[in-house]
N, C-alpha and C positions, 0 to 999 in steps of 0.2 A: 613322352613320345605321342605324337598325333597319329594313332594307328591307322586311321582311314586314309592317310596320305601315302601309305606304303603298301607294297605288294604283300600277298599272304605269306610268301616265302620269307620276306624280311621280318614280318611280324612274328612268325614262328621262331626265328632266330632271336628276336628281341626278348621274347618271353621264355626263351630256353625250353622249347617244346618241339614235338614232332607229331606227325599225323597218327601214329600208333598210340599216342597218349603218354602220360607220365607213369612212372613206377610208384609203388606204395611208399618207397623211401623218399622219393622226391616230394610226394604229396605231404608227408609228415614234416619235412623240413620247412616247406612253405606255409603249412598251418602254424608252425611255431613262429615263423617270421611275420606273417600277415594276420594271423588270427582267423576265426571262423567267418564265413560269408553271411553275416547277419548284422542288422542295425542295432547298436548297443542302446540300452536304456539310458535315459537322461535322469540325473539325480533330481528327485522332487523335494520341494520344501515340505517339511513335516507339517501335518495338519495342526498340531498344537501351536507351531510357530505362526502359521497363517492366522489362527484364532487370536493370538497375542497381538499381532500386527494391527488388528481392527480396533484396538484400544488406544492407538496412538493419536487418534483424532482429537484436536484441541477441545471441541465441544464435549466429547465423551469424557475427557479428563476432568473438565470443570464439573460435569454432572456427577462423576464418581466422587469427587471431593465433597460436593454438596450432599450427596447421599451418605457419605461417611460421617460428615458432621451431624446430620440428622439422626443417625444411629446413636452417636455419642450422646445426643440430647434427648434420646428416647422416642423420636418420631419414626417408628419402625415402618408403618404402612406406606408413607411417602417414599422412603428409601427403597423398599421392596419393589414398588411400581417402577421406579427409575431403573433399577437393576434388571428387571424383566424386559423392559423396552430395549436397553442396551444389548442384552444377551440375544434377543431375537434378531436385531440388526447384524450382529456379529456372525451368527449362524448362517444367515442368508448370504453374506459376503463370502464365507468359506466355501459354501456349496457351489456358488457360481464360479469361483476360482478353480475348484476341482473339475468341474464340467469342461473347462477350457483346455484340459491337459491331455486329451485323447488323440491328438493329431499323429504323434509319433507311433502310438500303438497301432493306429489304422494303417500307417505306412508299413510297419512290420508285417501286418496281416496280409499285405499284398504280395509278399515274397512267395516264390514257387516252393512247394514242400519237397519236391524231389527233382532229380536231374538224371538224364541218360548220358553216360560218359564212356570214353574209351580209356581204360587203364590197364597197364601191363599187356597191351595188345588185344584185350577182350572188351566187349561191350557189356556194361553193367549199370544198374540203377543205384544211385546213392542219395542220401539226404542233401538237399541243395546247400545247406549251410556248410557242408564239407568240401565244396568246390574251392579250388585255388587257381591262381594265375597260371596259365599254361594248359589247363584241362581242355580236352577236346569234347565238345558237347553236341548231342544230336537233338534236332528239333523236328516236330511235325505238327500239323494242324491241331489246335486245341491246347497246345502246351503254353505255359507261361515261361518266358525267358528267365533263367535263374541267375544270370550275371551279365555284365557287359562283355562284348567280345567282337572280334573281327571275323566276318563270314569267310569260310573256306570253300563251301559248296552250297549252291542254291538250285533247288529243283522247283522253280516258280514259287519260291518262298515269299510269302506276304505276311507282314507283321503290323498289327494295329498299335501305333505308338501315341495314340491320342492323349493318354494320361501324362505324357511328357511334352508333346508338342501342341496339344489342343486341337489338332485336326483329326477328323473322324475317318478319313480315307486311309486304307491300309497301304503300307509302303512295300513295293516289290524290291527284294534284296538282290544285289549282284556281288561279284567277287573282285571286280576291277578296282585298282587304286584310284583315288580322287585327288586331283591337283588343286592347290590353292585352299584358302580358308572357306569353309562352308558351315552353315548353321546345322544344328543337331538334326533337324528334320530332313536335311539333304544328305546326310551321311548314310547312303544306301548300302554301303558294305559293312555296316556295323549293326549289331543288335544290342538292346538295352534291357537291363534287369526289370522285371515286372510287366513288360509289354507282352502282348498276346499274339501267338501265331494263328492266323486265320486261314491260311491256305498253303499248300505245298509242304516241302520238307527241306532241311539243310543241316549243315554242321558249322560250328564256329569254335574258335579258340578263345578261351577266357582271357581278357586283358585287364579286367578290374573286378574286384569283389568288395562287398560290404560298403564302407564309407568312400571307396574309390570308384563306385559306380555312379551314374547320373542320379539315380534315386538316393544313393547315399549322400551325395552332395546336397540334395534337396533336404534330407534329414538334418544335415548340419546347418543349412540356412534356416530351417524351422526352429532349431534349438537356439540360434543366435538372433533371430528376428525379434524386434522389440514388440512387447504387448502394450499398445498405446492406451493411455487413459483417454476417455472421451472428454470433449469440451465441458460437459456438465460436471463430470467427476473432478476435473481440474478446478473449475470455478467453485464448486461446493467445498472442495478440500481447502482451497485458498481462503475462501470466506470463513470456513470453520476455524481456521487458525487465527485469523484476525478477530473474529467474534469471540472466540474462547479467551484470547489474551485480553481483549478489551473488557469483557465481563469480569474476569478475574481481577483486573486492576480496579474496575469500578467498585466491586464488592469490598476490596481492601480499603479503598479510599473512604467509602461510606462507613465501614466498620470503624476505621480510625477516627472519623469525625464524631461518631456517636460515642465511642470509647472516651474521646477527649472531653466531650460534654459531661459524661458520667463522672470522669475522674476529677475534672476541675469545676463541676457544677455545684458541689457542696450539698448534694441531695442526701437525705437521711435514709433513702431506700438501700436495701442490701445490694452492695456493689457487684457481687458475683452473679446474682440473679439478673441485674441490669445488663451486665456484659454479655451473659448468655442470650438474653433477649435481643441485644444488638447483633450478636452473631447470627441468630435465627433470621433477623431482618435482612442481613446480607445474603444469607442462603436463599431467602425468598426472592431476592432480586435475580440471582442466578437462575432459579427455577422459572421466574417470569420471563427472562430474556431469551432463554434457549427453547426453541420449539422441539421438545423431546421426540415428537413423532414425525419430524421432518423426513428422515431417511425412509421410514416406512411409507409415508405418504407419496414420496417420489417414486418408490418401488411400485406402489399400487397404480399410480398414474401411468407409469411406463408399461405396466402389465395391460392396462386398458388399451394403450396404443398398440401393443402386440396383437391383441385380438382384432383390432381394426385392420391391421396390416395382413393378418392371416386371411381375412376375407378378400384381400387384394393380391393373393398368391405370394405373400412375403412372410416366411416363418422366421421369427426372431429367436436366436439361440442365446444371446446375451442382452439382457434388458437395456443397458445404457445405449445400445446401438440404435434404439428408437430415436433418442434425442440426437445422436450423432448424425443420422440421416438428415435431420432438419438443418444442420449447419454445414452440410457438404457443399463444397464449391467446385470439386473436381470429381468426375466419374470416369474411371479407367475401365473400359468395357471390352470384353471379347467380342469378336465379330460373329463367328459361326454359332448359330442357334440363339444368340442373344439379340443382336441387331438384325440377323437374317433368320430365315425359316428353318435352317438346317436341313434343307431338302433341295437337291439339285432340280432345276426346272428348265425345260426347253422354252426359251422366251422368243426365239426367232428362227427362221430358216431361209435358205437361199436356193432358188432354182432358176435355170435359164428359161423363163416363161414370160409370155406376154400378158398373162393374167395378173390380177392383183396379188399382193404379197400374202394375204391370208388364204388358208385352204378353204374351199367351199364347204359349207356345213353338210351338204348332201354328197356322199362319196361317189354317187353316180355321175356327178358333174366334174370329177377329177380327170385330168389328163394322165398320160402314162408316167410322166415325171413324178407327179404327186402320189400316184398309186404305188410306184416302186419305192419312193422315199419312206412311206408308211410301212410297206412290207419288209424292207431291210431293217428298219428300226425295231420291228416286232420279232422278226425271225433270227436275225444275227444278234442274239441277245440271250444271256443266261439268267437274267434276273426274273423274279416272279412275285406274285402276291399270294400268300398262303391262305388257308381256309379261315384264319382268324382276322384276315384283312391286313396282316403285317407285310410290309415290303421287304423282300429278301434279295440280297445281291449287291453288286457294285452300285453306288449312288448314281453314277453316270448312266448306267443301263436302266436303273429304276426310273430315272427321268424320261428315258425314251419310251418305256412301256406306258407311263402316264400320258405322254404326248400322243401315243397311239390310241389309248383309251378315250382321250379327249376328242379326237378327230375321226375315229373310225369305230368299227365293231370292236368288242373286247379282244385284247391281244390273244387270249386263249383260243378264241374261235379261229383266228388266222393261223396259229400254230397247229391247231387240229387239222385245218385244211391242207397246210403245206408242211408236212412233217420233215424234220431234219434227217438227212441221210448220212452226212459226214460233217466233220468240222476240223478247223485248225484254231486252237484256243489263242486268245490274246497273249502276247508277251511284250515286255518293255523294249526289247531290241527291235522287233519288227514294227511295233506300234499298230498292229493290225489284228483283226479277228475275221475269220471267214467260215461260212456254213454252206452246205450243199442241199438244195431242195428241188423238187419237181414242181414248177410253177405253171399251172394250166397246161401240162403236157410237155413243158420245156425244161430240160435239165439246166439249172443255173447255180452258179456260185455267187453268194451275196457277201459283200465285204464292207466293213466299216473300219475307220482308223484315223490317225492324225492327218490333217490336210497336207503337210509337208511331204509325207510318205506317199499318200494316195496320188498327189499330183504327178509324181514321177512314175506311176505305174499304170496310167490311163492312156489309151490310144484313141478313145472316142468320148464324146460328150453328148448328153441327152438335152436337146433343145426343143422346147414345146412338145416333149414326148417323142421326138424323133432322134435317132442316133446320127451324129455327125462327126467326121474326123476331127481330131484335136487340132487346134491352131493357137498361135500366140495370143490372138485376140480373145478367143473363147476361154482359154486357160487364165488369161489376164483378168477377165471379169470375175472368175472364181477367186483368184488370188486377192483381188481388190476387196471382195466381200469378206474374205477370211481376215484381211488386215483390219477392216472396219470393226468386225466382231471382236478381234483381239484387242484393239484399242479401247474397247468398252469392258475389258477384262472378262469377256465371255469365253467359255470353254467350247472349242469348235471341233466337230467331227465331220468327216467326209464320208459319203456313201456311194458305192458303186456295185456293178454286177458284171457277169460274163456268162454267155451261153457255153455249155459244155456238151460234148458228144453224148448221145443217148446211151444208157447202159453204164455210164461211169458212176461208180458208187463210192469212190474214195478221192479225196483231194489232197494236194501237197503244196508246198511253198511255190513251186513253179507255176501253179494255177493262178497265183495272185498277181498276174501281169496282164497287160493288154485289156484292162478293165474299161467299162463304160462309166464315166463319172455322172452321177445322178444329181447330187446336191449336197448342201451343208446344213447342219443344225447347230444352233448356238444356245448354250445353257449357262446358268449361273445359279448360285444359292441366293435367291432374291431377298431384299429387305422385307421385314414384317410391315404390313400396311400402316399399323398404328405408330411405327417408329418415327415417321416423318413429323407427326404432330408432337410427339414426346420430346424429340430433339429441340424443336422450336420452343416448347413449353419450358424446357430446362434452360434454354438461352435467356428467356424472359425472367427466369428466376435467378439469373446470374450464375448459372452452373455450366462449367465447361465440360464437354464430353470428348473423351480421347479414346481412340480405338487401339487396342493392343492385341495383336493376333499372330498366330503361327503361320498364317497364309502368306502368299506372295505379295510383294509390294504393289504391283500393278492392280491386282484384284482388290486389295484393301483400299487403295486410293479411289478406284471407281465407285465402290460402295460408299466410301466416305463422302465423296462429292455428291452422289445421288441423294443421300439422305440429309444433306445439309450440315454434316458434321465438319467438313473442311471448308473454311472461308477462302477468299480469293488468294491471299498471300500465304496460306498455311502450307506446310511441307510434310512429307512422309519420310521416315528413315527406317533402315533395316537394323536388326540386332548387331550385325557386323559394323555398320556405320556408327552405331551408338558406342560400341566397344572402342572405336578409334577416337572418340571424343574425350577430351579432358573434362573435368568437372566444370571448369570455367566456360568451356565451349558449350557444354550442355545447358548451363545456367543461362547463357545468352540466347540460345535457340529455343529453350523450353516452351516459351509462350507461343511459338509459331508451329511447333510440332503437334499435329493432330492425329497422326497415324504412325504406329510402330509395327513393322512386319518382321516375320521370321525371328522372333525374340526368344531369349533363353530365360530360365528362372532368375538368374542374376540380373538380367536386363530389367525384368519386371520390378524387382525390389529397388533397383537404382532409380527407375522412373518415379516410383511412389515416394522414395526418400527425397528426390529432387523437388517434388511439389511440396512435400511436408517442410522442407527447408525454407520454402517461401511462405510458410504459415498457412498453407491451403489444407483444409480438411478434405482428405482424399478417400474416396470409395474405390474398391477394386473388385471386379467380378472375375470368376474363374470356375473351372470344373475339373481340371486335371491335377494330378500329383504335382506337375510343374508349377501350378498356380498357388499351391499351399503356402510357401514362404511369403509371397507378396500379399496373400489374403490376410495373413497374420500381421504383417508389417503395416498394412493400411489402417487408417483410422476406423474404417469399417470394411470388413471383407464380406463379399456377397458371393455365395456358392450357388451353382445351378442344381436344381432338384435332380437332374439326370447325371450329375457329376459323381466323382469318386468320393468315398467316405473320408479320405484324407483331406480333400478340399472342404467338405462340409464341416469336419471337426475343427478346421483352422479358421472358419468363417464365423462372423457374428450374425449373419442372416442368410437364409436359403430361399431362392426363388423357385417355387414349385412349378411355374410355367416357363422358366428359362427366358423370360421376356423382359427386354429393356424397359418397356412401357411400365411394367410393375415397379421398377426402381423409381421412376419419376413420381408415380402415384404414392409410393412409400415415402418419398421425400416430403410430399405435401402433408402426409400424416405426421411425419417426424417434426415438421415445423409447427404444426398445430399442437402436438404434444409438448414441445418446448414452451410455446406461448402459454399453454395451460399450467405447466409446472411453475412458470413465473407468476401466473395469477395466484396459484396456491401459496407460493412463497410470499408474495406481497400481502396476501390475506393474513397469513400467520404473523409476519413481522409487523404489520400495521397494528394488529391487536396487541402483540407483545410490547410494541413501542408505547402504545397508550397506557398499558399497565406500568411501564418503567417511568413514564412521565409523572404519573400519579404518585408513585413511590418516591421519586426524587423530590417532588414538591413537598411531600410529607417530611422527608429528611431535612430539606432546606429550612422549613419553617417549624421544625421540631414538633411535628404532629404524630399521632399514633400511626402504626403501619396500617394502610387501608385494606390490606388483604392478608389472609392466612396462607401459609405454604400449600395446604391441602386445596384451598380454593383455586390457586394458580395452577396447580398440577391437574386438577379436575378440568379446568378450561383447556389447558394445552393438550391433554391426552384424550379426553372424552368429548368435550364439546367442539373443539376446533377440528378434529380429524375428519369428521364426516363432511362438513362444508368444503374443506380443502380437497377431499377426494372428489366431491361433486363438481368442483371447478375443473378437475382433470378430464372430464368428459364433455367439455364445452365444444360447440361447433367452431369451425375455423373462423378467424377474423377475416374481414373483407380483403381481397387482394393478397392473400397469404403467399401466393406463388408469383407475385410481381415485385416482391422485395428482394434485395440482394442478400446473399448468405451472410450470416453474422460473422463479424471479425473474430479470429481465434482468441484474441485477448479481451473480447467484450465481456464485461462482468454480468453476473446474473441480475444486477439491479439497473442495468443500462436500458435505454429505450423507454424512459419515462417511469420505470418501475420504482426507482428510488424516490422520485417526486411523489408518486402515488402513496408509497409507504409513509413518507414524512407528513404529507397532508392528512391522510386518514388517521395516522397514529396521533397526530397533534389534536385533531378534532375529538377522537375517542378520549384522549387524556383530559382535555378540557371538560368534556361532559362528565367524566368520572369524578374529577376534582369538585365540580359544582355539586354533584350528587353527594359526595363525601361530606362537604361542608353542611349541606342540608341535614344529613344524618347526624353529624357531630353536634348539632344544636340540641339533639335529644340525649344522645349518649355515644360513647366510643363504639359500643357494639352496633348501634344503629348506623353509625358512619360506615363501618365495615360492611354491613348488609347492603346499604345503598350503593356503595362503591362497587361491590361484587356484582350486584344486580345490573347496574348500568354497564359495567364492563362486559359481562357475558352477553347481554342483549345487543349492545352496539356491535360487538364482534360478530355475533350471529347474523344480524341484519346487514352487516358489511358485505356478506356473501354476494348480495345482489349487485353492489357497486363493483366488486372485484371481477365480475364476469367479463368486463371489457375496460381497457384503459382509455378508450376513445369514444365509446358510445354509451348513452345512458341505458339503464336497465329496461326501460320501456321500448326504446328504439331497437335494442339488441334482441328484444322478444322476451317479455317478462316471464312468460310461461313456456318458453321454448326448451328449457332444460328442467325436466321433471325431477331430476336428482337434486338440483339446487332447492327446489320447493320442498322436497322431502327432507333434505338435510336441515333446512331452517325450521320446519315444523318439529322435527325430532329434537333440534337444539332447544326449542322452547319447552318441550316435554322433559328433557333432561334437566333443564333449569328447574322446572316444577318439582322434580324429585328432591332437590336440595332444600325446598321450603316446606316439605311435608313434616307433620308434627314429630315423627320419630327420627328424622334426619337433620332437623334444624340445628341441633346442638353440635353435630359433627361438622357442619359447614359454617358454624359461627353466625347463624341467623337467629336473632332474639325473637321471643314470642310476640313482642309488641309490633314487629314489622308486619304491616297489613296492606290491604288493597290500595289505599291512597298512596302509600309509599311506593308500591310497585308501579302505579300509574305515573308518578313523578319520574321515577328511574326510566321507565319505558319511553316517556315523552322526550327526555334528554337524549336517550339512545337514538330515537327516531330523528330528532332534530340534527344530530351529528351526521347521520346517514344522508339526510337531504342536503346538508351543506357539502358533503363529499361529492354528490352528483353535480351540484352547482359548480364546484371547483373544477370538476372534470370537464364540463362544458366550456368554461372560460378558458382553461388551459388548451383544449383542443382547438378552439377558435384562434387563439394566439399562434398555435403551431401551424 
């Protein structure tokens, strides 16, 4: 039953209740039928299961197999190092998953702890969780609404439902039935669980509890919303599977070839020993091919990105979100406070005056019309600014006192001069507010209200400061001005006054007639100044911005056109219009819809999913409980710093300044971070490819293994990690925000990365093979030492080349990244540790390896790096 469509009497019958409340027996039966009024816990995946899940990665499985084989062969140190790295990555993954599970807990915390109800004919206070359908509940200012219900009585009852609708203005409640379908924010005869009473008092009958409330529905949406993997996670997972399977097959083939040689070669050597050496050789290939520290390096690079974003007012809660921002193609953003200033502002006014439209800066130059407009705005007004500078009161009235302060003396001075004698408060039926003052010895009622009401209550008009009898022409000019303002989605107020007999100290509704019409003010929550440039910047970057708001369609369209969000043929739709569309219709119109107004939580999820079905990486902003499911469903949820804990816990990122501009700035950081991750990956895999090429060459030509397993593990875990991390803090590539977003199916080796890996890996491999041959001319041990030295130095020097896929190190700024310089220097120092007298034997460096050999290996490594830079220049010119 749609309770808002029916009279309160019909609703009481439908829920089987009466105004004196339920009996204890009826309550007990309903508790047994419906359960308690609380959101149930969702079953969590056990921590041990999450931990086990992390070991399903193909690369991890290959490493575990390799480590197990090494243990069997007595190589304990290498296997322990591998186990420690895998364990650290698993723990990080489990901790991040657990942090993301607090949304429903925050939602439960918002529930009201107690409720004042009528039961057995008496008023009593009970725990809110014991409420049942049919309970009669009392509300007053400061209460949280404990359940959904139909309003029975309203004494100027105003409720802030921003956590559900996204709109900050409190809703005044009524008891009349509403005809037709209306959005949640327009159901003025209903109250909703977890909203806050800000003014007045009232009673309601409970129509829904627990999961049947609007908040309960959101809890269910949260539980069923998909937790999306980020593009980087998908690409790394897909690549890990392919790499793991490929390496495993390669190791099996190489072992089979060597085993066949041993079996059919007729060698007199011990066959068991030879087969074990062949197995170790295969394990060494697995160790050489897999970058063991890759996950840790990616995590560190993402962490660096979070620090950069924090300086730009974007707090990252989930690390992969940094990269997701960089591939975002759709930003679904709220209007109020994100695109706009979240502060109603008087932007225009209208008077029947021959003077220019702006008020003179000097108040002494004002005519009577201008003076009275300011006086009524200041005096017929209940808002104020407290001693801490905080604005208190209705946003519309706050806008008026700011208007007064901007053009006249401080509003407090005017209120002190002309104190209020009597008043008639605003109510939604009259759409008027009136106050009584003595203005310079004249008793006057000052009135403000909706133009449609005020126009019917005036008998005179102020023209150039003089009162004139109303005429169709004069009233028509006001009506035309009102229409112009309304077409711009401006909120319009009309101002008037009337002289009253001296000695009158009280006013009533009869006094609000035969007024003198003074003028109009027009106000709006204006766009943030920087939003205009950010929308344009997003467009250049190939990012579509879409407004999703709880505000009215006309207002949303006006803002959308003003800031450049809506193009010529774009359209706006309401939540109800969206509900009426089939999936096929929505899919056809999706590219043209730039504004969604008066939307529900279900609408928001549907919009996000529609874009995701088109393979668009979608960001969603929000601040209310109603936004939480969509924030979770989106590829990246962005919560406002001033928003609810539920929204923040569902989001991957929090904006501390609630500003759309910060989102676009964060996208630039995200794109740079992804570029830098690719640079780190290309650096790691080019080095690993060089090692594999050398190993495969040795297998093909039946040469000794050019490396020991410990040498390869040392390079991958110790020497490679720091340069890769240093690449993670590189400055942005030129024109990073003039490229289109990456395609959702684009691999991590796209965009020239694979070509860079192959070119650099081949050059490193060739340099190592040449060095290996030079060493083998002396002994097998010297061959291993030369190959190891050339490999570690060429990989370290490759850091300079990896800084950019398009520019040379010199052009990109050789010394512009101090971390790269430090990583390369430290890499040489770490290599130096391996050739010290007491560590040589551990790393397989013979005593005869000297300075001449080191210089040869260094020259080969340097030559390979120079050729890499030349190849980069040639390729860039071709491109």
